[in-house]
N, C-alpha and C positions, 0 to 999 in steps of 0.2 A: 934196598936200592933197586929202582926200576930197571928192567932189562932194556926197554926202549924209551928214548927220550920223547916226550910229547911235543910235537912240532906245532907251531902256529901255522895258520893257513894264509896264503897270500904269495905274491911274487915281487921280487925287487922291481922297481920302476913304478909300482903302485904306491900311492900316498894314503896315509891314514892319520886320523887324529886320535891320540890315546887319551881316554877319559881319566885314567888313573894318574898319569904323569902330566897331563895337560900340555901336551906337545905334539908336534907333527913328526911323523916317522915315515921313512921310506922302507917299504917291504914289511915282512911279517916280524916285527919285534915283540909286540905284546899279544896276549891271547885275544881272540876275536870278541870275547864278551866285554873287553875293556876298550874297544875302539870303534870309531865310525869309519866307514870307507868300504872299498877303495875309491879314491878320487883320482882324476886324470892328471892333476897337477898339484904342486906344493901349495900354491895360492888357494886353490879350491879347498884343500884340507885345512888350511889356516882359518878358513871361514866356516868350518864345520858347525860350530856352536851357533853362529848366526843363522845358518841354513836350517838347523834343527828348530831354532826358535820361530823362524818364519813359517816353517811347515806345521809346527804345533799350533800356531795362531790360525793358520788356514783351516786346520782340522777342527779346532774349537769353534770356528765360525761357519763351518759347513753344515747346512741344515740336514743333509743326508745322513750325517753321523748322529744327529740328535732326534731321531725319530723312534726312540725306544718306547715311548708311551703310546704310539699308534697301535690300535688293536687291543690295548689293555686298559683296564679300568684304573684310573688314578685314585690314590688314597686321599 
């Protein structure tokens, strides 16, 4: 049995989206590795997956992220 309980990081009043439970949580309920956030409001946390999808799309279409072949010979 551990001597100290491992605490999650965060503060009440901050909103998170838990990836494991697929729900919005206020404060530090689940470990940081399983959540997105913090968000300023519950509504913002509810749209966390949409926000992540939009950001991923922007990243995939950003030419600055696809310049790995510059300066190298392509096979």
